[in-house]
Every structure is written in structure tokens, then in C-alpha cells.
C-alpha positions as CSV (number, residue, x, y, z in Angstrom):
1,M,14.3,24.6,12.7
2,E,13.2,24.0,8.6
3,M,14.9,21.6,7.2
4,K,16.0,24.8,4.0
5,H,17.6,26.6,7.1
6,I,19.7,23.1,7.9
7,F,21.0,22.5,4.7
8,A,22.2,25.9,4.2
9,A,25.5,25.4,5.8
10,A,26.2,22.5,4.2
11,A,25.2,24.4,1.0
12,L,28.1,27.1,1.6
13,T,30.4,24.9,3.1
14,L,30.6,23.3,-0.8
15,V,29.4,26.2,-2.6
16,G,33.3,27.7,-2.9
17,T,34.6,24.5,-4.4
18,A,32.4,24.5,-7.4
19,P,33.9,24.3,-10.7
20,A,33.4,27.1,-13.3
21,H,29.9,27.7,-14.0
22,S,29.0,26.2,-17.9
23,A,27.2,27.8,-19.6
24,D,25.3,24.8,-21.1
25,P,24.7,22.6,-18.0
26,V,24.5,18.8,-17.8
27,T,21.8,18.0,-17.2
28,L,21.0,14.4,-14.5
29,T,18.0,12.9,-14.1
30,F,17.5,11.7,-10.6
31,Y,15.0,8.9,-9.3
32,H,14.2,8.2,-5.5
33,T,11.8,7.3,-3.1
34,R,9.8,9.6,-1.5
35,L,12.3,11.4,1.4
36,A,11.3,14.7,3.2
37,F,14.8,16.0,3.3
38,M,15.6,15.6,-0.3
39,E,14.3,19.1,-2.0
40,P,16.9,21.1,0.2
41,I,19.1,19.0,-0.4
42,L,18.8,19.1,-4.0
43,K,18.8,23.1,-4.1
44,G,21.8,23.0,-1.8
45,F,24.1,21.0,-4.7
46,E,22.6,23.3,-7.7
47,K,24.1,25.8,-5.6
48,A,27.7,24.6,-5.3
49,H,27.4,22.9,-8.4
50,P,26.0,25.5,-11.1
51,E,27.2,23.6,-14.1
52,I,25.5,20.8,-13.1
53,A,21.3,20.7,-12.9
54,I,19.5,17.9,-11.7
55,K,16.0,16.7,-12.9
56,E,13.9,15.1,-10.2
57,Q,11.6,12.8,-11.2
58,A,8.3,12.1,-9.5
59,P,9.3,10.3,-6.3
60,A,8.1,6.3,-5.9
61,E,6.3,5.5,-3.2
62,T,7.7,2.3,-2.4
63,Y,11.4,1.2,-3.3
64,S,10.4,-2.2,-4.8
65,A,7.6,0.3,-7.1
66,G,11.1,2.5,-7.6
67,D,13.2,-0.9,-8.9
68,Q,10.6,-2.2,-11.6
69,S,10.6,0.9,-12.6
70,V,14.1,1.9,-13.1
71,I,14.2,-1.9,-14.9
72,R,11.3,-1.2,-17.2
73,G,13.2,2.1,-18.1
74,M,16.6,0.3,-18.7
75,M,15.1,-2.2,-20.8
76,T,13.7,0.9,-23.1
77,N,16.7,3.3,-22.6
78,S,14.7,5.5,-20.7
79,A,16.6,4.8,-17.0
80,P,17.4,7.9,-15.0
81,D,21.0,8.8,-15.1
82,V,21.0,8.7,-10.8
83,Y,19.3,6.1,-9.1
84,L,19.1,6.2,-5.3
85,A,18.8,2.5,-4.3
86,S,17.5,0.6,-1.5
87,Y,20.8,-2.2,-0.7
88,S,18.5,-4.8,-1.6
89,S,17.6,-3.7,-4.9
90,L,21.4,-3.6,-5.9
91,T,22.2,-6.9,-7.2
92,T,19.2,-7.0,-9.3
93,I,20.3,-4.0,-11.0
94,A,23.3,-4.5,-11.5
95,G,22.7,-7.7,-12.6
96,V,20.5,-6.2,-15.3
97,M,23.6,-3.3,-16.1
98,K,25.8,-6.1,-16.7
99,D,23.7,-8.4,-19.0
100,R,23.2,-4.9,-21.0
101,G,26.7,-4.4,-21.3
102,D,26.7,-1.0,-19.3
103,A,29.2,0.7,-16.7
104,A,28.4,-1.0,-13.6
105,T,30.5,0.3,-10.7
106,L,32.4,3.0,-9.3
107,D,35.3,1.5,-9.2
108,P,37.4,3.1,-11.3
109,L,35.4,6.9,-9.9
110,I,36.7,6.0,-6.7
111,A,40.5,4.6,-7.5
112,K,41.1,8.4,-9.3
113,E,40.3,9.8,-6.1
114,G,43.0,8.4,-4.7
115,A,43.4,5.1,-1.6
116,Q,43.6,8.1,1.4
117,W,40.3,10.1,0.2
118,Q,38.7,6.9,0.5
119,K,40.3,6.3,3.6
120,D,39.4,9.4,4.8
121,N,35.7,9.5,4.5
122,Y,33.9,5.9,4.0
123,A,35.0,3.2,6.0
124,P,35.2,-0.5,4.1
125,A,32.1,-2.3,6.5
126,I,29.9,1.1,5.0
127,L,31.5,0.4,1.6
128,D,30.2,-2.9,1.1
129,L,26.9,-2.5,1.6
130,A,26.7,-1.6,-1.4
131,K,29.1,-4.0,-2.8
132,V,27.7,-6.5,-5.6
133,D,31.1,-9.6,-5.9
134,G,33.4,-7.2,-4.8
135,K,32.5,-4.5,-6.9
136,Q,31.5,-1.1,-6.0
137,V,28.0,-0.9,-7.6
138,A,27.1,2.1,-5.7
139,M,27.8,4.4,-3.0
140,P,25.8,4.2,1.0
141,F,23.9,7.3,1.4
142,T,22.2,6.0,3.9
143,A,22.5,3.7,6.7
144,S,19.9,2.1,9.1
145,L,19.3,-0.7,12.0
146,P,16.0,-1.3,13.4
147,L,15.3,0.2,16.8
148,L,12.1,0.1,19.5
149,Y,10.9,3.3,19.8
150,V,9.4,3.3,23.3
151,N,6.8,4.9,25.6
152,K,8.8,5.9,29.0
153,E,6.0,6.5,30.9
154,L,4.0,3.6,29.5
155,V,7.5,1.3,30.4
156,E,7.8,2.5,33.9
157,K,4.2,2.2,34.6
158,A,4.2,-1.6,33.7
159,G,7.6,-2.3,36.0
160,G,10.1,-1.5,33.2
161,N,13.0,1.1,33.3
162,V,14.3,2.4,29.8
163,D,17.5,3.1,30.9
164,A,18.2,-0.6,32.3
165,F,15.9,-2.2,29.2
166,H,15.8,-5.5,28.1
167,T,18.2,-7.1,25.5
168,T,16.3,-10.6,25.1
169,W,12.8,-10.8,23.3
170,D,11.8,-12.6,26.4
171,G,12.0,-9.9,28.3
172,V,10.7,-7.4,25.7
173,I,7.5,-9.3,25.1
174,D,7.2,-10.3,29.1
175,L,7.4,-6.2,29.5
176,A,4.5,-5.7,26.5
177,A,2.7,-8.3,28.1
178,K,2.9,-6.2,31.5
179,I,1.8,-3.0,29.3
180,S,-1.3,-4.6,27.8
181,K,-2.8,-5.0,31.1
182,L,-2.2,-1.4,32.3
183,G,-5.9,-1.0,30.7
184,G,-7.4,2.0,28.8
185,G,-7.4,1.0,25.4
186,V,-2.9,0.1,25.4
187,S,-1.6,-2.5,23.9
188,G,2.3,-3.3,24.7
189,I,4.1,-3.6,21.5
190,G,3.0,-2.9,17.5
191,F,5.2,-5.3,15.2
192,S,3.5,-7.0,12.1
193,V,5.9,-8.6,10.8
194,G,4.6,-9.4,7.5
195,G,3.6,-5.8,7.4
196,L,6.3,-4.2,5.1
197,S,5.8,-3.7,1.4
198,D,9.4,-5.8,1.6
199,D,11.1,-8.2,3.5
200,W,13.3,-6.0,6.0
201,Y,11.4,-7.3,9.2
202,W,11.5,-10.5,8.8
203,Q,15.2,-10.5,7.8
204,M,15.9,-8.8,10.8
205,M,14.0,-12.0,12.6
206,V,16.2,-15.2,10.6
207,M,19.3,-13.2,10.9
208,G,19.1,-12.1,13.9
209,A,18.6,-15.9,14.9
210,G,21.7,-16.1,13.3
211,D,20.4,-17.5,9.6
212,Q,20.1,-17.0,6.3
213,M,17.1,-16.3,3.9
214,L,18.2,-18.6,1.0
215,N,20.5,-21.9,1.0
216,D,23.7,-22.2,-0.1
217,K,21.9,-23.3,-3.5
218,G,20.1,-20.9,-3.7
219,D,16.8,-22.9,-4.6
220,S,15.1,-22.9,-0.8
221,I,15.3,-21.1,2.5
222,G,18.2,-21.3,4.3
223,Y,16.2,-21.0,7.6
224,D,14.7,-24.7,7.4
225,N,16.4,-25.3,10.9
226,A,15.8,-25.1,14.8
227,A,17.2,-21.5,14.4
228,G,14.3,-20.8,11.8
229,L,11.9,-21.8,13.6
230,E,13.2,-20.0,17.0
231,A,12.1,-16.9,14.7
232,L,9.0,-18.2,13.7
233,H,8.2,-19.1,17.7
234,V,9.6,-15.1,18.6
235,T,7.4,-13.9,15.6
236,Q,4.1,-15.9,16.7
237,D,5.0,-14.9,20.5
238,L,5.1,-11.7,20.0
239,S,1.7,-11.0,19.2
240,T,-0.2,-14.2,21.0
241,K,1.9,-13.8,24.5
242,T,1.1,-9.6,24.6
243,G,-2.7,-9.2,22.7
244,M,-0.8,-7.2,19.5
245,S,-3.3,-6.4,17.0
246,V,-2.0,-8.0,13.5
247,Y,-1.8,-5.6,10.5
248,A,-1.4,-5.3,7.2
249,D,0.4,-1.9,7.1
250,P,2.6,0.0,10.1
251,K,0.9,2.7,9.7
252,P,-2.1,2.1,12.5
253,A,0.6,1.3,15.1
254,Q,2.3,4.3,14.6
255,Q,-0.8,6.2,15.0
256,Q,-1.2,4.6,18.0
257,F,2.2,4.9,19.5
258,F,2.1,8.1,18.4
259,A,-1.3,8.9,20.4
260,G,0.5,6.9,23.6
261,K,-1.8,3.7,22.7
262,I,1.0,1.6,22.2
263,G,4.5,0.8,24.4
264,M,6.9,-0.3,22.0
265,V,6.5,-0.5,18.1
266,V,10.2,-1.2,16.0
267,E,11.2,1.7,13.2
268,S,14.4,2.3,11.5
269,P,16.1,5.2,13.2
270,S,15.7,7.3,9.3
271,D,11.6,7.7,11.5
272,L,13.3,9.5,14.4
273,V,12.6,12.8,13.8
274,A,9.5,12.4,12.5
275,Y,8.2,10.6,15.5
276,Q,9.1,13.4,17.7
277,T,7.4,15.9,16.0
278,A,4.3,13.5,16.0
279,I,4.5,12.8,19.8
280,G,5.2,16.4,20.9
281,D,4.8,16.4,24.5
282,R,2.4,13.4,25.0
283,F,5.3,11.3,26.5
284,T,8.6,10.8,26.8
285,M,9.9,8.9,23.7
286,R,12.8,6.8,23.7
287,T,14.8,4.2,21.6
288,E,16.0,0.7,22.5
289,Q,18.4,-1.5,20.9
290,F,17.1,-3.9,18.6
291,P,17.5,-7.5,20.5
292,L,19.1,-10.3,19.0
293,I,17.2,-13.9,19.2
294,D,20.6,-15.4,19.2
295,A,23.0,-12.8,20.8
296,K,26.4,-14.3,19.6
297,K,25.9,-15.3,15.8
298,G,22.9,-13.3,14.8
299,G,22.8,-10.0,12.8
300,L,20.7,-7.3,11.4
301,P,20.1,-6.6,8.4
302,A,21.0,-2.6,7.2
303,G,18.4,-0.5,5.7
304,G,19.0,2.3,4.1
305,N,20.0,3.3,0.4
306,A,22.9,4.0,-2.2
307,L,23.7,6.2,-4.6
308,M,23.5,3.9,-8.4
309,I,25.2,6.1,-11.6
310,L,22.9,4.2,-14.4
311,T,24.4,6.2,-17.1
312,S,26.8,5.4,-19.4
313,D,27.5,9.0,-20.9
314,A,31.0,9.7,-20.0
315,A,30.3,13.7,-19.5
316,K,27.0,12.5,-17.3
317,R,29.0,9.9,-15.5
318,A,31.8,12.6,-14.5
319,A,29.0,15.4,-13.3
320,A,26.9,12.1,-11.5
321,W,30.0,11.3,-9.4
322,E,30.5,14.8,-8.5
323,F,26.9,14.8,-7.3
324,V,27.1,11.2,-5.4
325,K,30.7,13.0,-3.6
326,Y,28.3,15.9,-2.3
327,M,25.7,13.3,-1.4
328,T,28.0,11.4,0.6
329,S,30.1,14.6,2.0
330,P,30.3,15.3,5.7
331,E,28.3,18.3,5.6
332,V,25.4,16.7,3.6
333,Q,25.7,13.6,6.3
334,A,25.7,15.3,9.3
335,E,22.8,17.6,8.6
336,I,20.8,14.4,6.7
337,S,21.1,12.7,10.3
338,K,19.9,15.6,12.5
339,A,16.9,16.3,9.8
340,S,15.9,12.1,9.7
341,G,17.8,9.7,12.2
342,Y,19.7,8.0,9.0
343,M,22.7,7.2,10.5
344,P,25.9,9.0,8.3
345,T,27.9,7.4,5.8
346,N,30.7,9.2,5.7
347,V,33.9,8.9,8.8
348,Q,34.3,12.1,9.2
349,T,30.8,13.3,10.1
350,A,30.8,11.7,13.2
351,K,33.3,14.3,14.6
352,A,31.0,17.2,13.6
353,L,28.1,15.3,15.4
354,E,29.6,15.1,18.7
355,G,28.0,18.2,20.2
356,F,24.3,16.8,18.8
357,Y,24.5,13.0,19.9
358,A,25.3,14.8,22.8
359,S,22.7,16.3,23.6
360,H,20.4,14.1,21.4
361,P,20.9,10.7,23.1
362,N,18.2,8.6,21.2
363,F,19.7,9.2,17.5
364,Q,23.2,7.4,19.1
365,T,20.8,4.3,20.1
366,V,22.2,2.7,16.8
367,F,25.7,2.8,16.8
368,K,25.3,0.2,19.4
369,S,24.3,-2.6,17.2
370,M,26.8,-0.9,14.1
371,D,28.7,-4.6,15.0
372,A,25.6,-7.3,14.2
373,A,25.2,-4.8,11.1
374,M,24.3,-7.1,8.0
375,A,24.1,-6.7,4.2
376,W,20.3,-6.7,3.5
377,F,20.3,-9.8,2.1
378,A,19.1,-9.0,-2.3
379,Y,17.1,-12.0,-3.5
380,P,18.7,-13.0,-7.3
381,N,17.1,-12.4,-10.4
382,N,14.4,-9.6,-9.2
383,T,12.3,-12.6,-7.1
384,A,12.2,-10.5,-4.0
385,D,9.0,-9.4,-5.2
386,D,7.6,-12.6,-5.4
387,V,8.7,-14.1,-2.6
388,W,8.1,-11.5,-0.5
389,K,4.3,-11.9,-1.7
390,G,3.9,-16.0,-0.7
391,V,5.8,-15.4,2.9
392,A,3.9,-12.2,4.0
393,P,0.6,-13.9,3.9
394,I,2.2,-16.8,6.4
395,L,3.4,-14.7,8.5
396,D,0.2,-12.8,9.1
397,Q,-1.7,-15.8,10.1
398,L,1.3,-17.1,12.0
399,Q,1.0,-13.6,14.3
400,R,-2.5,-13.9,14.1
401,G,-2.3,-17.8,15.8
402,K,-4.3,-19.0,13.0
403,I,-1.2,-21.5,12.2
404,T,1.7,-22.7,14.2
405,P,5.9,-22.0,13.8
406,E,5.8,-25.7,12.8
407,A,3.4,-25.7,10.5
408,A,4.3,-22.1,8.8
409,M,7.6,-23.7,7.9
410,P,6.8,-26.3,5.4
411,K,4.8,-23.2,3.7
412,L,7.6,-20.7,3.8
413,R,9.6,-23.9,2.1
414,E,7.6,-25.1,-0.4
415,H,6.9,-21.0,-1.7
416,V,10.2,-19.8,-1.7
417,A,11.3,-23.2,-3.7
418,G,9.0,-22.7,-5.9
419,V,9.6,-19.1,-6.9
420,M,13.4,-20.1,-7.2
421,A,12.8,-23.0,-9.8
422,A,10.8,-20.9,-11.8
423,Q,13.2,-18.6,-12.7
């Protein structure tokens, strides 16, 4: 089904409640990273709210590029009215807004809707993903936790069972090694931890070990300990014990998975529909939970994004709030989940999706990890890029077997400490 048809029901549901049409609609500029499902949503909003026009800016290729563009815009009074920011960006952008004296929170707007409205629509744990220092700086739009995407046939050929899948990395690594031994150019797993444009993968490993990205002082790494060393060992074992090819970008492993040449890859649930489409009937794909290194203490960083209202203009803020409410409404959230795989952020959506989840079990896997969900760590003072530029090459060398975990730790410590000291 085309996405323009997918969102038709949501648009029709909400259009009846739209305010009277204004001769001069309020125009909002909207900026986001490239999302395939965004166009039909925006068309649905404009049908439901003819008094508000959305001027979509050219999408950013990555969250990092989008963040830097927004920060530059804030300095020159040319920032978008609404920005769809990653959770890891919220602290930095909210800090810039606070320093400039701009309105930075949604708390007054939420309070005006009433406590019952909030309770009916948004769980506290979801709202917490978009809070900074206890303030609601944005409204969660999508949420995701990592999954293992699995080729059922390859797993079974190697003696594995997708219905009783491994819950530890030792088990996954052992299975990946067996898949690699099947021959025919097949590899067991694709998970280049240093291969993203940000450190989401690496945060999975550190938090999964029960550790933190920075220490309590905020001046160096928080995983300079036995748990952090274990995270480094598992990261290396994923490649050296399985024969995994290490890439500087996720795309090569994705393409090999689509072709049936890799048994498992790590991905966001947001790519579920895209993966199903790319695979077609080549093989049976299943989703499995991402293992925690420490099952008791470990957690997982929630990926996804949240809607920030950056404008201080009263009329635009009011219009932007209507936009935010529409985007996070149960109807729209349900259709986003069907079109992508993202977890919905509105609590009413679960009921709307009961039948869909029953017939599409791959979409349900991510909810099994919800108890492990943690906020995506945000580095202070816009330092995330500088941190990652030094950490990613070290992890790349680690997975290639060029350095040991014991040798990698001081390199990570030195680099991050240097970035923090230069603030």
C-alpha cells in the first residue's frame, strides 16, 4: 500500500476537528532528517489544518548535519520554527536556546491541555526521553531500540532456532561463527560498531554493560572499568571470532543481508518496512532482541527523534503546538509505525495496532526491550561530533583486530578527556 493511502484515514479523522480556515494562514518552517514517510503526513496535516501552512526545508542527510545547521540558524535568527531533533541533540539545542533567552520548553503548552489529556496520550517514560533538566524541551515523535534482523534460513542451517533465540552475546557470536562456516560467501553477522555517523551503536554496548558514557565529573569516559573493558571485548569478539567484515558505513552489510549473504545485522526498528521491501521473498526475515552484556544492570539508548518548537513568536508557537499534537496523535502514530517499524509514542496507539501486531510479529519484538530503555546520552556543549570523530576510528581498529581492548581503553580515555578539557 502506498504511504499516501496509508495516511488518508488519519487525515480524514482529524480534519473534522480543524479550526475555521483563516484568510492568512500561519506559515511554519519545518526541518528534519530525510524520512520516507514524512510527505504524506505533512499533506494530511495541511488538510486537517488549512489555517496553518508547513514550509518544509530541504531535509538533512544526518542528525549531526541537521543539528549544526539549526545551531548556526539560531545564531543568525534563521532557525526553523519546528525542528525534528534526535534525542541526543536535545540538551545541546535547549542549552543554546536558554543562553539566548528563547522560550525553550513545552511545559506551559502541555499544562494548558490538562493533566488528563497528558495521561491519556503520553506515558511518563516516553515524555522523559525528551526532557532536559526536568523540563519538556520537545515532544517525542518516534522511538526505537536496537534489534537483530535475522535470516531465518541461514540461522537454521547453522543449527540455530529463531523461536528460541540466544539472549547473550556469547550465544549470538557462536551462532554467527557457525553461519560463517556454511561457505558460499556467507557471513554470520554485520555490526560495525564504529560505522555510524554518531555513537548510537557504541552507546548500546556501553549502556548494555551497565556503564555510562561520561564519568560523574563529565571530564572523561565513564566506562574506564571492568564493565567497559567487557564492552570492548564483546565488540572485538563480534568481528574477530566470526570473520565479520568491518565497514566504515552500515550500507555494505545491509546490502549483503538483503542478498541473503549475512545471517544477522543490527538495526533500528524504523528500518523494518524498508528491510521487508528490499528482501522480498528471497528469505524469511525475523527480528530478535538485542542482547545486553549485563542482563541485570544493562540498558539500551532509545533512538528516534522529538519535535522541538524553536520559534518565540506567539502566533507561530500556537500553530506549532497544533502541529506537534497532530504529529503525535494516535492516528498518525499508528500509521507511522505501520509505514516504518518505529514504536509509537502515543499510548492510545497500541489499541489501534492490536490487529496489525497480531499479524505482523516482527513489529512487536522491540517492545520486549522496553524495560531496558534509557535516554540516548547527550554530550555537553555540542561536543558529540568531536567525541565521535576520535572514538569511531579506535573502535574500527579494535574490530579489525589491530589493537586489543586493553590498548583501546587508554586511547578512548585520552581522546574524550581532551575533548572535554577543550570546552
